[in-house]
py3Dmol code that shows the C-alpha trace and the ligand (Angstrom):
import py3Dmol

protein = """\
ATOM      1  CA  MET A   1    -176.526-154.206  50.921  1.00  0.00           C
ATOM      2  CA  GLU A   2    -178.648-157.212  51.772  1.00  0.00           C
ATOM      3  CA  ALA A   3    -181.761-156.185  49.863  1.00  0.00           C
ATOM      4  CA  LYS A   4    -182.181-158.462  46.852  1.00  0.00           C
ATOM      5  CA  LYS A   5    -184.146-157.811  43.695  1.00  0.00           C
ATOM      6  CA  GLY A   6    -187.659-159.210  43.841  1.00  0.00           C
ATOM      7  CA  TRP A   7    -189.365-159.100  47.215  1.00  0.00           C
ATOM      8  CA  LEU A   8    -189.481-155.321  47.552  1.00  0.00           C
ATOM      9  CA  GLY A   9    -190.728-154.787  44.025  1.00  0.00           C
ATOM     10  CA  ILE A  10    -188.832-151.515  43.546  1.00  0.00           C
ATOM     11  CA  GLU A  11    -187.138-152.491  40.288  1.00  0.00           C
ATOM     12  CA  ASP A  12    -186.805-149.444  38.032  1.00  0.00           C
ATOM     13  CA  ARG A  13    -188.375-147.103  40.610  1.00  0.00           C
ATOM     14  CA  VAL A  14    -186.757-143.666  40.376  1.00  0.00           C
ATOM     15  CA  VAL A  15    -185.618-142.598  43.838  1.00  0.00           C
ATOM     16  CA  ILE A  16    -183.806-139.321  44.547  1.00  0.00           C
ATOM     17  CA  VAL A  17    -181.462-139.459  47.545  1.00  0.00           C
ATOM     18  CA  THR A  18    -180.325-136.013  48.657  1.00  0.00           C
ATOM     19  CA  GLY A  19    -176.945-135.991  50.359  1.00  0.00           C
ATOM     20  CA  GLY A  20    -176.413-139.375  48.720  1.00  0.00           C
ATOM     21  CA  ALA A  21    -172.703-138.905  48.029  1.00  0.00           C
ATOM     22  CA  SER A  22    -171.595-139.824  51.542  1.00  0.00           C
ATOM     23  CA  GLY A  23    -172.495-141.615  54.763  1.00  0.00           C
ATOM     24  CA  ILE A  24    -176.049-142.834  55.285  1.00  0.00           C
ATOM     25  CA  GLY A  25    -177.261-141.427  51.951  1.00  0.00           C
ATOM     26  CA  ARG A  26    -174.564-143.269  50.031  1.00  0.00           C
ATOM     27  CA  HIS A  27    -175.544-146.567  51.676  1.00  0.00           C
ATOM     28  CA  VAL A  28    -179.205-145.826  51.005  1.00  0.00           C
ATOM     29  CA  ALA A  29    -178.445-145.217  47.306  1.00  0.00           C
ATOM     30  CA  ASP A  30    -176.353-148.403  47.082  1.00  0.00           C
ATOM     31  CA  THR A  31    -179.049-150.495  48.799  1.00  0.00           C
ATOM     32  CA  LEU A  32    -181.769-149.133  46.530  1.00  0.00           C
ATOM     33  CA  LYS A  33    -179.634-149.843  43.502  1.00  0.00           C
ATOM     34  CA  ALA A  34    -178.917-153.393  44.691  1.00  0.00           C
ATOM     35  CA  ALA A  35    -182.685-153.907  44.926  1.00  0.00           C
ATOM     36  CA  GLY A  36    -183.082-152.809  41.310  1.00  0.00           C
ATOM     37  CA  ALA A  37    -184.170-149.184  41.758  1.00  0.00           C
ATOM     38  CA  ARG A  38    -182.713-146.244  39.849  1.00  0.00           C
ATOM     39  CA  ALA A  39    -181.126-144.257  42.644  1.00  0.00           C
ATOM     40  CA  VAL A  40    -180.290-140.646  41.803  1.00  0.00           C
ATOM     41  CA  ILE A  41    -177.759-138.951  44.044  1.00  0.00           C
ATOM     42  CA  ALA A  42    -178.509-135.238  44.527  1.00  0.00           C
ATOM     43  CA  ASP A  43    -175.648-133.677  46.436  1.00  0.00           C
ATOM     44  CA  MET A  44    -173.639-130.475  46.484  1.00  0.00           C
ATOM     45  CA  SER A  45    -170.371-132.435  46.256  1.00  0.00           C
ATOM     46  CA  VAL A  46    -171.061-134.155  42.902  1.00  0.00           C
ATOM     47  CA  GLU A  47    -171.086-133.123  39.261  1.00  0.00           C
ATOM     48  CA  ASN A  48    -174.027-133.449  36.908  1.00  0.00           C
ATOM     49  CA  GLY A  49    -173.937-136.781  35.110  1.00  0.00           C
ATOM     50  CA  GLN A  50    -171.218-138.269  37.328  1.00  0.00           C
ATOM     51  CA  LEU A  51    -171.778-141.911  38.320  1.00  0.00           C
ATOM     52  CA  LEU A  52    -171.170-143.064  41.911  1.00  0.00           C
ATOM     53  CA  ASP A  53    -171.203-146.866  42.102  1.00  0.00           C
ATOM     54  CA  GLY A  54    -173.463-146.736  39.067  1.00  0.00           C
ATOM     55  CA  SER A  55    -175.932-144.211  40.510  1.00  0.00           C
ATOM     56  CA  PHE A  56    -176.593-141.105  38.398  1.00  0.00           C
ATOM     57  CA  CYS A  57    -175.597-137.878  40.147  1.00  0.00           C
ATOM     58  CA  VAL A  58    -177.065-134.398  39.975  1.00  0.00           C
ATOM     59  CA  SER A  59    -175.393-131.409  41.576  1.00  0.00           C
ATOM     60  CA  CYS A  60    -177.777-129.741  44.018  1.00  0.00           C
ATOM     61  CA  ASN A  61    -177.763-127.401  46.975  1.00  0.00           C
ATOM     62  CA  VAL A  62    -180.956-128.372  48.799  1.00  0.00           C
ATOM     63  CA  GLY A  63    -181.165-124.984  50.520  1.00  0.00           C
ATOM     64  CA  ASP A  64    -181.481-123.145  47.214  1.00  0.00           C
ATOM     65  CA  LYS A  65    -184.856-123.177  45.432  1.00  0.00           C
ATOM     66  CA  GLU A  66    -183.474-122.776  41.901  1.00  0.00           C
ATOM     67  CA  SER A  67    -180.896-125.493  42.434  1.00  0.00           C
ATOM     68  CA  VAL A  68    -183.572-127.881  43.737  1.00  0.00           C
ATOM     69  CA  GLN A  69    -185.927-127.196  40.814  1.00  0.00           C
ATOM     70  CA  SER A  70    -183.094-127.644  38.334  1.00  0.00           C
ATOM     71  CA  MET A  71    -182.206-131.006  39.963  1.00  0.00           C
ATOM     72  CA  VAL A  72    -185.823-132.185  39.807  1.00  0.00           C
ATOM     73  CA  ASP A  73    -186.120-131.053  36.161  1.00  0.00           C
ATOM     74  CA  THR A  74    -182.934-132.963  35.293  1.00  0.00           C
ATOM     75  CA  VAL A  75    -184.260-136.160  36.907  1.00  0.00           C
ATOM     76  CA  VAL A  76    -187.655-135.896  35.204  1.00  0.00           C
ATOM     77  CA  GLN A  77    -185.985-135.168  31.866  1.00  0.00           C
ATOM     78  CA  LYS A  78    -183.781-138.251  32.218  1.00  0.00           C
ATOM     79  CA  TYR A  79    -186.201-140.765  33.777  1.00  0.00           C
ATOM     80  CA  GLY A  80    -189.647-139.261  33.109  1.00  0.00           C
ATOM     81  CA  ARG A  81    -190.813-139.616  36.730  1.00  0.00           C
ATOM     82  CA  ILE A  82    -189.930-139.519  40.424  1.00  0.00           C
ATOM     83  CA  ASP A  83    -191.266-142.419  42.474  1.00  0.00           C
ATOM     84  CA  ALA A  84    -189.651-141.494  45.772  1.00  0.00           C
ATOM     85  CA  LEU A  85    -187.610-138.757  47.417  1.00  0.00           C
ATOM     86  CA  VAL A  86    -185.270-139.552  50.295  1.00  0.00           C
ATOM     87  CA  ASN A  87    -184.742-136.180  51.967  1.00  0.00           C
ATOM     88  CA  ASN A  88    -181.434-137.139  53.574  1.00  0.00           C
ATOM     89  CA  ALA A  89    -179.013-134.184  53.213  1.00  0.00           C
ATOM     90  CA  GLY A  90    -178.263-132.704  56.612  1.00  0.00           C
ATOM     91  CA  ILE A  91    -175.589-130.967  58.666  1.00  0.00           C
ATOM     92  CA  ASN A  92    -174.865-130.959  62.393  1.00  0.00           C
ATOM     93  CA  MET A  93    -172.833-128.322  64.240  1.00  0.00           C
ATOM     94  CA  PRO A  94    -172.699-129.035  67.995  1.00  0.00           C
ATOM     95  CA  ARG A  95    -173.345-125.789  69.881  1.00  0.00           C
ATOM     96  CA  LEU A  96    -174.343-124.876  73.446  1.00  0.00           C
ATOM     97  CA  LEU A  97    -177.165-122.431  74.061  1.00  0.00           C
ATOM     98  CA  VAL A  98    -174.847-120.648  76.523  1.00  0.00           C
ATOM     99  CA  ASP A  99    -171.108-121.243  76.907  1.00  0.00           C
ATOM    100  CA  ALA A 100    -171.309-121.264  80.711  1.00  0.00           C
ATOM    101  CA  ALA A 101    -167.587-122.052  81.107  1.00  0.00           C
ATOM    102  CA  GLY A 102    -166.812-119.041  78.920  1.00  0.00           C
ATOM    103  CA  GLU A 103    -163.786-120.712  77.319  1.00  0.00           C
ATOM    104  CA  LYS A 104    -164.970-121.266  73.743  1.00  0.00           C
ATOM    105  CA  PRO A 105    -167.557-118.699  72.642  1.00  0.00           C
ATOM    106  CA  GLU A 106    -167.342-120.139  69.113  1.00  0.00           C
ATOM    107  CA  TYR A 107    -169.236-123.170  70.433  1.00  0.00           C
ATOM    108  CA  GLU A 108    -172.141-121.045  71.622  1.00  0.00           C
ATOM    109  CA  LEU A 109    -175.099-121.091  69.218  1.00  0.00           C
ATOM    110  CA  SER A 110    -174.882-118.073  66.892  1.00  0.00           C
ATOM    111  CA  GLU A 111    -177.483-116.761  64.473  1.00  0.00           C
ATOM    112  CA  GLU A 112    -175.226-117.848  61.589  1.00  0.00           C
ATOM    113  CA  ASP A 113    -174.889-121.450  62.836  1.00  0.00           C
ATOM    114  CA  PHE A 114    -178.621-121.575  63.540  1.00  0.00           C
ATOM    115  CA  ALA A 115    -179.371-120.332  60.005  1.00  0.00           C
ATOM    116  CA  ARG A 116    -176.941-122.792  58.377  1.00  0.00           C
ATOM    117  CA  MET A 117    -178.498-125.815  60.089  1.00  0.00           C
ATOM    118  CA  PHE A 118    -182.084-124.705  59.486  1.00  0.00           C
ATOM    119  CA  THR A 119    -181.359-123.840  55.840  1.00  0.00           C
ATOM    120  CA  VAL A 120    -180.075-127.316  54.984  1.00  0.00           C
ATOM    121  CA  ASN A 121    -182.044-129.478  57.409  1.00  0.00           C
ATOM    122  CA  VAL A 122    -185.442-127.767  57.334  1.00  0.00           C
ATOM    123  CA  LYS A 123    -185.665-125.423  54.324  1.00  0.00           C
ATOM    124  CA  GLY A 124    -183.866-128.025  52.189  1.00  0.00           C
ATOM    125  CA  VAL A 125    -186.365-130.718  53.183  1.00  0.00           C
ATOM    126  CA  PHE A 126    -189.272-128.379  52.418  1.00  0.00           C
ATOM    127  CA  LEU A 127    -187.923-127.260  49.019  1.00  0.00           C
ATOM    128  CA  CYS A 128    -187.150-130.806  47.837  1.00  0.00           C
ATOM    129  CA  ALA A 129    -190.470-132.150  49.121  1.00  0.00           C
ATOM    130  CA  GLN A 130    -192.419-129.372  47.401  1.00  0.00           C
ATOM    131  CA  ALA A 131    -190.691-129.731  44.030  1.00  0.00           C
ATOM    132  CA  CYS A 132    -190.992-133.548  44.076  1.00  0.00           C
ATOM    133  CA  ALA A 133    -194.580-133.548  45.386  1.00  0.00           C
ATOM    134  CA  ARG A 134    -195.628-131.386  42.413  1.00  0.00           C
ATOM    135  CA  GLN A 135    -194.244-134.059  40.080  1.00  0.00           C
ATOM    136  CA  MET A 136    -195.783-136.889  42.138  1.00  0.00           C
ATOM    137  CA  LEU A 137    -199.199-135.195  41.995  1.00  0.00           C
ATOM    138  CA  MET A 138    -199.016-135.227  38.189  1.00  0.00           C
ATOM    139  CA  GLN A 139    -198.020-138.912  38.253  1.00  0.00           C
ATOM    140  CA  GLY A 140    -200.729-139.875  40.747  1.00  0.00           C
ATOM    141  CA  GLY A 141    -198.539-140.938  43.657  1.00  0.00           C
ATOM    142  CA  GLY A 142    -195.154-141.315  45.279  1.00  0.00           C
ATOM    143  CA  VAL A 143    -193.259-141.495  48.559  1.00  0.00           C
ATOM    144  CA  ILE A 144    -191.409-138.792  50.501  1.00  0.00           C
ATOM    145  CA  LEU A 145    -189.100-140.107  53.190  1.00  0.00           C
ATOM    146  CA  ASN A 146    -187.448-137.575  55.509  1.00  0.00           C
ATOM    147  CA  MET A 147    -184.222-138.450  57.349  1.00  0.00           C
ATOM    148  CA  SER A 148    -184.828-137.401  60.921  1.00  0.00           C
ATOM    149  CA  SER A 149    -182.794-138.317  64.013  1.00  0.00           C
ATOM    150  CA  GLU A 150    -183.297-139.794  67.445  1.00  0.00           C
ATOM    151  CA  SER A 151    -182.350-136.354  68.788  1.00  0.00           C
ATOM    152  CA  GLY A 152    -185.491-134.848  67.234  1.00  0.00           C
ATOM    153  CA  LYS A 153    -187.583-136.745  69.774  1.00  0.00           C
ATOM    154  CA  GLU A 154    -185.157-137.081  72.662  1.00  0.00           C
ATOM    155  CA  GLY A 155    -183.175-133.804  72.549  1.00  0.00           C
ATOM    156  CA  SER A 156    -179.389-133.880  72.741  1.00  0.00           C
ATOM    157  CA  GLN A 157    -176.885-132.078  74.942  1.00  0.00           C
ATOM    158  CA  GLY A 158    -174.912-129.625  72.797  1.00  0.00           C
ATOM    159  CA  GLN A 159    -177.103-130.251  69.743  1.00  0.00           C
ATOM    160  CA  SER A 160    -180.268-128.308  70.519  1.00  0.00           C
ATOM    161  CA  ALA A 161    -180.536-126.524  67.158  1.00  0.00           C
ATOM    162  CA  TYR A 162    -179.796-129.702  65.184  1.00  0.00           C
ATOM    163  CA  SER A 163    -182.352-131.596  67.300  1.00  0.00           C
ATOM    164  CA  ALA A 164    -184.902-128.833  66.681  1.00  0.00           C
ATOM    165  CA  THR A 165    -184.418-129.194  62.912  1.00  0.00           C
ATOM    166  CA  LYS A 166    -185.194-132.901  63.230  1.00  0.00           C
ATOM    167  CA  GLY A 167    -188.236-132.192  65.412  1.00  0.00           C
ATOM    168  CA  ALA A 168    -189.419-129.890  62.610  1.00  0.00           C
ATOM    169  CA  ILE A 169    -188.940-132.704  60.092  1.00  0.00           C
ATOM    170  CA  ASP A 170    -191.066-135.058  62.209  1.00  0.00           C
ATOM    171  CA  SER A 171    -193.763-132.402  62.302  1.00  0.00           C
ATOM    172  CA  PHE A 172    -193.590-131.775  58.526  1.00  0.00           C
ATOM    173  CA  THR A 173    -193.969-135.519  58.070  1.00  0.00           C
ATOM    174  CA  ARG A 174    -197.191-135.709  60.047  1.00  0.00           C
ATOM    175  CA  SER A 175    -198.752-132.668  58.308  1.00  0.00           C
ATOM    176  CA  TRP A 176    -197.670-133.479  54.749  1.00  0.00           C
ATOM    177  CA  ALA A 177    -199.002-137.016  55.135  1.00  0.00           C
ATOM    178  CA  LYS A 178    -202.390-135.504  55.996  1.00  0.00           C
ATOM    179  CA  GLU A 179    -202.253-133.111  53.026  1.00  0.00           C
ATOM    180  CA  LEU A 180    -201.002-135.572  50.427  1.00  0.00           C
ATOM    181  CA  GLY A 181    -202.544-138.919  51.416  1.00  0.00           C
ATOM    182  CA  LYS A 182    -205.593-138.406  49.228  1.00  0.00           C
ATOM    183  CA  HIS A 183    -203.209-138.025  46.278  1.00  0.00           C
ATOM    184  CA  HIS A 184    -201.611-141.430  47.008  1.00  0.00           C
ATOM    185  CA  ILE A 185    -198.429-139.836  48.263  1.00  0.00           C
ATOM    186  CA  ARG A 186    -197.063-141.383  51.460  1.00  0.00           C
ATOM    187  CA  VAL A 187    -194.887-139.177  53.667  1.00  0.00           C
ATOM    188  CA  LEU A 188    -192.824-140.692  56.433  1.00  0.00           C
ATOM    189  CA  ALA A 189    -189.542-140.351  58.259  1.00  0.00           C
ATOM    190  CA  CYS A 190    -186.940-142.519  59.862  1.00  0.00           C
ATOM    191  CA  ALA A 191    -184.872-141.551  62.871  1.00  0.00           C
ATOM    192  CA  PRO A 192    -181.433-143.144  63.220  1.00  0.00           C
ATOM    193  CA  GLY A 193    -179.798-143.180  66.640  1.00  0.00           C
ATOM    194  CA  ILE A 194    -176.065-143.665  67.138  1.00  0.00           C
ATOM    195  CA  MET A 195    -174.609-144.962  63.886  1.00  0.00           C
ATOM    196  CA  GLU A 196    -171.156-146.047  62.766  1.00  0.00           C
ATOM    197  CA  ALA A 197    -169.098-143.011  61.755  1.00  0.00           C
ATOM    198  CA  THR A 198    -170.031-141.017  58.638  1.00  0.00           C
ATOM    199  CA  GLY A 199    -168.670-137.886  56.996  1.00  0.00           C
ATOM    200  CA  LEU A 200    -170.703-135.909  59.511  1.00  0.00           C
ATOM    201  CA  ARG A 201    -168.326-136.882  62.329  1.00  0.00           C
ATOM    202  CA  THR A 202    -165.380-134.682  61.317  1.00  0.00           C
ATOM    203  CA  ALA A 203    -162.561-133.649  63.663  1.00  0.00           C
ATOM    204  CA  ALA A 204    -164.249-130.229  63.981  1.00  0.00           C
ATOM    205  CA  TYR A 205    -167.531-131.947  64.880  1.00  0.00           C
ATOM    206  CA  ASN A 206    -165.855-134.145  67.510  1.00  0.00           C
ATOM    207  CA  GLU A 207    -164.035-131.188  69.047  1.00  0.00           C
ATOM    208  CA  ALA A 208    -167.208-129.113  69.257  1.00  0.00           C
ATOM    209  CA  LEU A 209    -169.254-132.030  70.615  1.00  0.00           C
ATOM    210  CA  ALA A 210    -166.624-132.850  73.228  1.00  0.00           C
ATOM    211  CA  TYR A 211    -166.588-129.234  74.456  1.00  0.00           C
ATOM    212  CA  THR A 212    -170.370-129.165  74.761  1.00  0.00           C
ATOM    213  CA  ARG A 213    -170.160-132.362  76.849  1.00  0.00           C
ATOM    214  CA  GLY A 214    -167.324-131.125  79.060  1.00  0.00           C
ATOM    215  CA  CYS A 215    -164.710-133.624  77.879  1.00  0.00           C
ATOM    216  CA  LYS A 216    -161.859-134.036  75.378  1.00  0.00           C
ATOM    217  CA  PRO A 217    -162.541-135.481  71.886  1.00  0.00           C
ATOM    218  CA  GLU A 218    -160.723-138.716  72.795  1.00  0.00           C
ATOM    219  CA  GLU A 219    -162.973-139.084  75.843  1.00  0.00           C
ATOM    220  CA  LEU A 220    -166.208-139.143  73.806  1.00  0.00           C
ATOM    221  CA  SER A 221    -167.657-142.529  74.711  1.00  0.00           C
ATOM    222  CA  THR A 222    -167.723-145.339  72.180  1.00  0.00           C
ATOM    223  CA  ASP A 223    -168.784-147.920  74.763  1.00  0.00           C
ATOM    224  CA  TYR A 224    -172.400-148.317  73.747  1.00  0.00           C
ATOM    225  CA  SER A 225    -173.114-151.405  75.836  1.00  0.00           C
ATOM    226  CA  LYS A 226    -174.764-149.390  78.628  1.00  0.00           C
ATOM    227  CA  VAL A 227    -176.680-146.822  76.581  1.00  0.00           C
ATOM    228  CA  ILE A 228    -177.974-148.849  73.630  1.00  0.00           C
ATOM    229  CA  PRO A 229    -180.129-151.897  74.454  1.00  0.00           C
ATOM    230  CA  LEU A 230    -178.711-153.817  71.471  1.00  0.00           C
ATOM    231  CA  GLY A 231    -175.223-152.922  72.744  1.00  0.00           C
ATOM    232  CA  ARG A 232    -173.750-151.551  69.510  1.00  0.00           C
ATOM    233  CA  ASP A 233    -173.938-148.682  67.082  1.00  0.00           C
ATOM    234  CA  GLY A 234    -176.090-149.006  63.960  1.00  0.00           C
ATOM    235  CA  LYS A 235    -174.776-150.086  60.569  1.00  0.00           C
ATOM    236  CA  LEU A 236    -175.363-147.709  57.681  1.00  0.00           C
ATOM    237  CA  ASP A 237    -176.689-150.594  55.588  1.00  0.00           C
ATOM    238  CA  GLU A 238    -179.353-151.146  58.243  1.00  0.00           C
ATOM    239  CA  VAL A 239    -180.704-147.673  57.467  1.00  0.00           C
ATOM    240  CA  GLY A 240    -180.425-148.505  53.748  1.00  0.00           C
ATOM    241  CA  ASN A 241    -182.537-151.621  54.242  1.00  0.00           C
ATOM    242  CA  LEU A 242    -185.175-149.720  56.230  1.00  0.00           C
ATOM    243  CA  VAL A 243    -185.397-146.991  53.595  1.00  0.00           C
ATOM    244  CA  ALA A 244    -185.676-149.518  50.759  1.00  0.00           C
ATOM    245  CA  TYR A 245    -188.591-151.155  52.590  1.00  0.00           C
ATOM    246  CA  LEU A 246    -190.310-147.863  53.450  1.00  0.00           C
ATOM    247  CA  VAL A 247    -190.261-146.545  49.877  1.00  0.00           C
ATOM    248  CA  SER A 248    -191.584-149.866  48.556  1.00  0.00           C
ATOM    249  CA  ASP A 249    -195.248-150.851  48.241  1.00  0.00           C
ATOM    250  CA  ARG A 250    -194.578-153.410  50.994  1.00  0.00           C
ATOM    251  CA  ALA A 251    -194.896-150.426  53.344  1.00  0.00           C
ATOM    252  CA  GLY A 252    -198.000-149.196  51.483  1.00  0.00           C
ATOM    253  CA  TYR A 253    -200.064-148.438  54.609  1.00  0.00           C
ATOM    254  CA  ILE A 254    -197.324-146.607  56.534  1.00  0.00           C
ATOM    255  CA  SER A 255    -197.539-142.814  56.382  1.00  0.00           C
ATOM    256  CA  GLY A 256    -197.357-139.788  58.689  1.00  0.00           C
ATOM    257  CA  THR A 257    -194.976-141.332  61.196  1.00  0.00           C
ATOM    258  CA  THR A 258    -191.280-141.430  62.116  1.00  0.00           C
ATOM    259  CA  ILE A 259    -189.768-144.904  62.444  1.00  0.00           C
ATOM    260  CA  ASN A 260    -186.942-145.248  64.994  1.00  0.00           C
ATOM    261  CA  ILE A 261    -183.825-147.160  64.018  1.00  0.00           C
ATOM    262  CA  SER A 262    -181.740-146.904  67.156  1.00  0.00           C
ATOM    263  CA  GLY A 263    -181.161-150.342  68.636  1.00  0.00           C
ATOM    264  CA  GLY A 264    -183.943-149.796  71.162  1.00  0.00           C
ATOM    265  CA  LYS A 265    -182.503-146.541  72.532  1.00  0.00           C
ATOM    266  CA  SER A 266    -185.244-144.118  71.421  1.00  0.00           C
ATOM    267  CA  ARG A 267    -188.699-143.903  72.855  1.00  0.00           C
ATOM    268  CA  GLY A 268    -191.624-144.205  70.442  1.00  0.00           C
TER     269      GLY A 268
END
"""
ligand_1 = """\
44
NAD
N -174.628 -140.176 61.159
C -175.485 -140.302 62.125
O -175.151 -140.868 63.180
C -176.895 -139.789 61.971
C -177.812 -140.063 62.987
C -179.114 -139.592 62.837
C -179.492 -138.886 61.717
N -178.557 -138.620 60.755
C -179.000 -137.860 59.577
O -178.698 -138.602 58.416
C -178.446 -137.719 57.320
C -177.119 -138.065 56.676
O -176.085 -137.903 57.644
P -174.636 -138.505 57.466
O -174.156 -138.801 58.826
O -174.649 -139.570 56.443
O -173.866 -137.211 56.934
P -172.640 -137.052 55.913
O -171.993 -135.768 56.308
O -171.815 -138.283 55.831
O -173.380 -136.864 54.518
C -174.180 -135.739 54.254
C -174.217 -135.501 52.759
O -175.067 -134.367 52.543
C -174.439 -133.517 51.592
N -174.911 -132.146 51.814
C -174.647 -131.326 52.866
N -175.244 -130.139 52.673
C -175.901 -130.206 51.493
C -176.680 -129.293 50.753
N -176.904 -128.035 51.180
N -177.203 -129.708 49.573
C -176.959 -130.964 49.108
N -176.205 -131.869 49.755
C -175.681 -131.482 50.932
C -172.950 -133.664 51.833
O -172.198 -133.298 50.683
C -172.839 -135.161 52.141
O -172.644 -135.928 50.981
C -178.502 -136.305 57.899
O -179.779 -135.751 57.669
C -178.275 -136.529 59.380
O -178.833 -135.511 60.157
C -177.273 -139.057 60.852
"""
view = py3Dmol.view(width=600, height=400)
view.addModel(protein, "pdb")
view.setStyle({"model": 0}, {"cartoon": {"style": "trace"}})
view.addModel(ligand_1, "xyz")
view.setStyle({"model": 1}, {"stick": {}})
view.zoomTo()
view.show()
């Protein structure tokens, strides 16, 4: 949380962070708050009115239209406006297209797994963006920031469906920026690469990922010196700092693009 009040000029800005109860979203909410913004955590694991490190929480399932509208209504009722939406909630279930070894069919991509990832990562981003954009249109402007992933551009062994959801987010970002720019709404995305562990990296996740990569969970590499030019994984606060900048007017001419934050690993 290095962002200080002042330079960014986001004091009192109302910023919804979906999936803000854990991992990257939690650090984003904390960084925004440290810079003076009113971060609102919209997450399915919180209760309405709960405070997390001082940030107001609203219970929300981003894949459910009614739940999203109710969350947006609650925020507008409380704060009167929405200056930015950080569309961060996401899930990742490593799955192979075909389990060629034939040992663990549960790690082959099923229709159910496909639907779960696309419901949260793609439909959830669309529903939240639509509900917030309606409010931003009435206000005369705003920012929508979608949390993508390096894998959306690069692809990822054992994570094809997840990567496809992030590719969809990058595409939404480009199109929505073209639709909403004339209404002073910027739409952009950021794409983290390999980050320090979050709630997403559960034991079940590690086991599935290891199988898709033909190794044991304990053999999943943590030696990043050869694969990441900066030689380390990314800090969650580094994503928080990027997001705080991107939602601020300091980034006022950036729209319709996905910014990599991957230590030099991703291509442009
Ligand atoms: N961790 C990484 O290395 C990494 C890398 C690139 C991109 N990302 C992206 O960053 C975002 C956050 O990932 P993370 O690693 O912090 O994950 P995380 O599992 O730590 O946190 C995700 C949060 O989203 C919430 N959530 C899940 N489904 C939801 C739903 N339907 N409605 C509302 N909230 C829901 C969870 O309760 C949780 O608080 C995701 O979009 C992920 O794809 C993460």
